[in-house]
TORPA-4810 file (N, C-alpha, C, O; in nm, 3 decimals):
<nodes>
NODE_1_23.812_-13.092_4.140_23.678_-13.133_4.176_23.610_-13.185_4.050_23.616_-13.121_3.945_X
NODE_2_23.545_-13.298_4.062_23.476_-13.356_3.947_23.344_-13.285_3.923_23.293_-13.214_4.010_X
NODE_3_23.289_-13.305_3.803_23.158_-13.248_3.773_23.052_-13.303_3.867_22.961_-13.231_3.907_X
NODE_4_23.063_-13.431_3.901_22.966_-13.493_3.991_22.968_-13.425_4.128_22.863_-13.399_4.187_X
NODE_5_23.089_-13.398_4.180_23.101_-13.330_4.309_23.045_-13.189_4.301_22.971_-13.146_4.389_X
NODE_6_23.079_-13.118_4.195_23.033_-12.981_4.176_22.881_-12.976_4.165_22.817_-12.890_4.226_X
NODE_7_22.823_-13.066_4.087_22.678_-13.072_4.072_22.609_-13.102_4.205_22.507_-13.041_4.238_X
NODE_8_22.665_-13.194_4.280_22.608_-13.231_4.409_22.607_-13.111_4.504_22.508_-13.087_4.573_X
NODE_9_22.716_-13.038_4.508_22.726_-12.921_4.594_22.622_-12.817_4.553_22.554_-12.761_4.639_X
NODE_10_22.609_-12.791_4.424_22.512_-12.692_4.376_22.369_-12.734_4.406_22.289_-12.652_4.451_X
NODE_11_22.337_-12.860_4.383_22.202_-12.912_4.409_22.169_-12.902_4.558_22.061_-12.859_4.596_X
NODE_12_22.263_-12.943_4.642_22.240_-12.941_4.786_22.225_-12.800_4.839_22.138_-12.774_4.923_X
NODE_13_22.307_-12.710_4.792_22.300_-12.572_4.841_22.168_-12.507_4.801_22.105_-12.441_4.883_X
NODE_14_22.126_-12.525_4.678_21.999_-12.468_4.631_21.882_-12.524_4.713_21.792_-12.449_4.753_X
NODE_15_21.882_-12.654_4.737_21.775_-12.716_4.815_21.778_-12.667_4.959_21.674_-12.642_5.019_X
NODE_16_21.897_-12.653_5.014_21.911_-12.606_5.152_21.856_-12.465_5.168_21.786_-12.436_5.264_X
NODE_17_21.888_-12.378_5.074_21.837_-12.240_5.080_21.684_-12.238_5.084_21.624_-12.160_5.159_X
NODE_18_21.621_-12.321_5.003_21.475_-12.327_4.999_21.415_-12.380_5.129_21.310_-12.335_5.173_X
NODE_19_21.483_-12.477_5.190_21.431_-12.541_5.311_21.465_-12.463_5.438_21.404_-12.486_5.543_X
NODE_20_21.560_-12.372_5.431_21.613_-12.306_5.549_21.508_-12.240_5.638_21.513_-12.260_5.760_X
NODE_21_21.413_-12.162_5.586_21.316_-12.099_5.676_21.241_-12.198_5.765_21.214_-12.168_5.881_X
NODE_22_21.209_-12.314_5.714_21.141_-12.415_5.793_21.233_-12.490_5.888_21.187_-12.549_5.986_X
NODE_23_21.362_-12.488_5.860_21.458_-12.560_5.944_21.500_-12.480_6.067_21.526_-12.537_6.173_X
NODE_24_21.507_-12.348_6.052_21.559_-12.263_6.159_21.489_-12.281_6.294_21.558_-12.293_6.396_X
NODE_25_21.357_-12.284_6.300_21.292_-12.295_6.431_21.326_-12.425_6.507_21.328_-12.426_6.630_X
NODE_26_21.353_-12.530_6.436_21.374_-12.661_6.499_21.521_-12.703_6.504_21.564_-12.768_6.599_X
NODE_27_21.598_-12.667_6.401_21.734_-12.721_6.387_21.844_-12.615_6.388_21.957_-12.643_6.347_X
NODE_28_21.813_-12.493_6.435_21.913_-12.385_6.438_22.042_-12.432_6.507_22.038_-12.489_6.616_X
NODE_29_22.156_-12.406_6.442_22.285_-12.442_6.498_22.328_-12.585_6.471_22.441_-12.623_6.502_X
NODE_30_22.241_-12.665_6.414_22.275_-12.804_6.380_22.341_-12.807_6.242_22.344_-12.706_6.171_X
NODE_31_22.393_-12.921_6.206_22.457_-12.940_6.077_22.381_-13.045_5.997_22.360_-13.157_6.044_X
NODE_32_22.340_-13.007_5.876_22.262_-13.095_5.790_22.355_-13.169_5.694_22.429_-13.106_5.618_X
NODE_33_22.351_-13.299_5.698_22.423_-13.384_5.602_22.330_-13.399_5.482_22.216_-13.441_5.497_X
NODE_34_22.380_-13.364_5.363_22.294_-13.361_5.244_22.352_-13.441_5.128_22.473_-13.455_5.110_X
NODE_35_22.255_-13.492_5.048_22.291_-13.561_4.924_22.169_-13.558_4.833_22.056_-13.580_4.879_X
NODE_36_22.190_-13.531_4.706_22.084_-13.528_4.606_21.971_-13.430_4.642_21.854_-13.456_4.614_X
NODE_37_22.008_-13.319_4.705_21.909_-13.218_4.739_21.822_-13.252_4.858_21.724_-13.183_4.885_X
NODE_38_21.857_-13.357_4.930_21.779_-13.400_5.046_21.865_-13.398_5.171_21.986_-13.424_5.165_X
NODE_39_21.804_-13.368_5.281_21.873_-13.375_5.409_21.865_-13.518_5.459_21.756_-13.574_5.476_X
NODE_40_21.980_-13.577_5.482_21.988_-13.715_5.528_21.966_-13.721_5.678_21.892_-13.806_5.728_X
NODE_41_22.031_-13.629_5.750_22.022_-13.628_5.896_22.082_-13.498_5.948_22.160_-13.433_5.879_X
NODE_42_22.046_-13.461_6.073_22.104_-13.346_6.140_22.198_-13.393_6.248_22.177_-13.497_6.310_X
NODE_43_22.305_-13.314_6.271_22.405_-13.348_6.371_22.438_-13.226_6.455_22.421_-13.112_6.411_X
NODE_44_22.485_-13.251_6.577_22.522_-13.142_6.666_22.653_-13.075_6.627_22.673_-12.957_6.653_X
NODE_45_22.743_-13.151_6.566_22.872_-13.095_6.527_22.901_-13.128_6.380_22.852_-13.227_6.326_X
NODE_46_22.981_-13.042_6.319_23.019_-13.066_6.180_23.105_-13.192_6.172_23.102_-13.264_6.072_X
NODE_47_23.182_-13.218_6.275_23.265_-13.338_6.278_23.180_-13.464_6.271_23.209_-13.557_6.195_X
NODE_48_23.074_-13.467_6.352_22.985_-13.583_6.351_22.918_-13.600_6.214_22.904_-13.713_6.165_X
NODE_49_22.878_-13.489_6.153_22.816_-13.495_6.020_22.916_-13.546_5.917_22.880_-13.626_5.830_X
NODE_50_23.039_-13.500_5.926_23.143_-13.542_5.832_23.173_-13.691_5.845_23.183_-13.762_5.745_X
NODE_51_23.186_-13.738_5.967_23.214_-13.881_5.990_23.099_-13.966_5.937_23.121_-14.068_5.872_X
NODE_52_22.976_-13.923_5.965_22.859_-13.998_5.915_22.856_-13.997_5.762_22.828_-14.100_5.701_X
NODE_53_22.886_-13.884_5.700_22.889_-13.876_5.554_22.992_-13.969_5.494_22.967_-14.033_5.392_X
NODE_54_23.108_-13.977_5.558_23.213_-14.067_5.511_23.168_-14.213_5.518_23.202_-14.293_5.430_X
NODE_55_23.094_-14.248_5.621_23.046_-14.386_5.637_22.927_-14.416_5.546_22.925_-14.518_5.477_X
NODE_56_22.828_-14.326_5.547_22.707_-14.349_5.468_22.737_-14.352_5.319_22.685_-14.436_5.246_X
NODE_57_22.822_-14.260_5.275_22.854_-14.250_5.133_22.996_-14.299_5.107_23.075_-14.236_5.036_X
NODE_58_23.026_-14.411_5.166_23.160_-14.471_5.162_23.212_-14.492_5.020_23.331_-14.475_4.994_X
NODE_59_23.124_-14.528_4.930_23.167_-14.563_4.795_23.227_-14.444_4.720_23.336_-14.455_4.664_X
NODE_60_23.157_-14.329_4.719_23.210_-14.215_4.643_23.239_-14.092_4.729_23.301_-13.996_4.682_X
NODE_61_23.196_-14.094_4.855_23.221_-13.986_4.950_23.174_-13.850_4.900_23.234_-13.747_4.931_X
NODE_62_23.066_-13.850_4.823_23.012_-13.724_4.770_22.889_-13.686_4.851_22.786_-13.753_4.846_X
NODE_63_22.901_-13.578_4.926_22.794_-13.525_5.009_22.833_-13.382_5.046_22.943_-13.337_5.016_X
NODE_64_22.742_-13.312_5.110_22.778_-13.181_5.162_22.714_-13.162_5.297_22.621_-13.233_5.335_X
NODE_65_22.765_-13.065_5.370_22.718_-13.033_5.503_22.690_-12.884_5.507_22.771_-12.803_5.462_X
NODE_66_22.575_-12.849_5.562_22.538_-12.708_5.577_22.496_-12.683_5.721_22.421_-12.761_5.779_X
NODE_67_22.544_-12.574_5.777_22.501_-12.535_5.911_22.370_-12.460_5.900_22.353_-12.376_5.813_X
NODE_68_22.278_-12.491_5.990_22.148_-12.426_5.990_22.161_-12.293_6.064_22.149_-12.286_6.186_X
NODE_69_22.186_-12.189_5.986_22.198_-12.052_6.035_22.121_-11.960_5.941_22.086_-11.999_5.830_X
NODE_70_22.094_-11.836_5.987_22.012_-11.744_5.911_22.062_-11.721_5.768_21.983_-11.718_5.674_X
NODE_71_22.192_-11.705_5.753_22.249_-11.678_5.621_22.341_-11.794_5.585_22.453_-11.803_5.635_X
NODE_72_22.293_-11.884_5.496_22.376_-12.000_5.460_22.499_-11.956_5.382_22.497_-11.857_5.310_X
NODE_73_22.605_-12.032_5.397_22.730_-12.003_5.329_22.760_-12.116_5.232_22.768_-12.232_5.271_X
NODE_74_22.776_-12.082_5.105_22.815_-12.181_5.005_22.966_-12.187_5.001_23.031_-12.095_4.950_X
NODE_75_23.022_-12.293_5.054_23.166_-12.308_5.059_23.220_-12.389_4.941_23.338_-12.425_4.938_X
NODE_76_23.134_-12.416_4.844_23.178_-12.488_4.725_23.240_-12.621_4.760_23.181_-12.701_4.834_X
NODE_77_23.359_-12.646_4.709_23.428_-12.772_4.732_23.443_-12.801_4.881_23.441_-12.917_4.922_X
NODE_78_23.458_-12.696_4.961_23.479_-12.714_5.104_23.350_-12.711_5.183_23.351_-12.679_5.302_X
NODE_79_23.238_-12.743_5.120_23.110_-12.739_5.190_23.101_-12.843_5.302_23.010_-12.838_5.383_X
NODE_80_23.195_-12.935_5.306_23.198_-13.029_5.417_23.326_-13.016_5.498_23.362_-13.108_5.573_X
NODE_81_23.395_-12.903_5.485_23.517_-12.880_5.562_23.481_-12.841_5.705_23.375_-12.782_5.729_X
NODE_82_23.567_-12.873_5.796_23.542_-12.841_5.937_23.577_-12.695_5.960_23.690_-12.653_5.935_X
NODE_83_23.478_-12.613_6.008_23.504_-12.471_6.029_23.594_-12.447_6.150_23.604_-12.533_6.238_X
NODE_84_23.657_-12.333_6.153_23.743_-12.293_6.264_23.657_-12.221_6.368_23.642_-12.099_6.360_X
NODE_85_23.603_-12.292_6.463_23.519_-12.232_6.567_23.584_-12.250_6.701_23.530_-12.207_6.803_X
</nodes>
């Protein structure tokens, strides 16, 4: 993992944690596509968020996805991996 990828994951996770209380009432169970500490868009499935991230950030494919749940999980490098549900 490059430093750029690692930094992006850390920035996005920290921002997501701060925004989470306000997101839960409206976006619970959705998946937030993130870049540069900002939420780009919400999706119903992690697959949809991943596909959108691949298209939107086609050049470097650096982004992360977080599920809007009470206790966020920092998956590090795999923050955009498809969970086994």
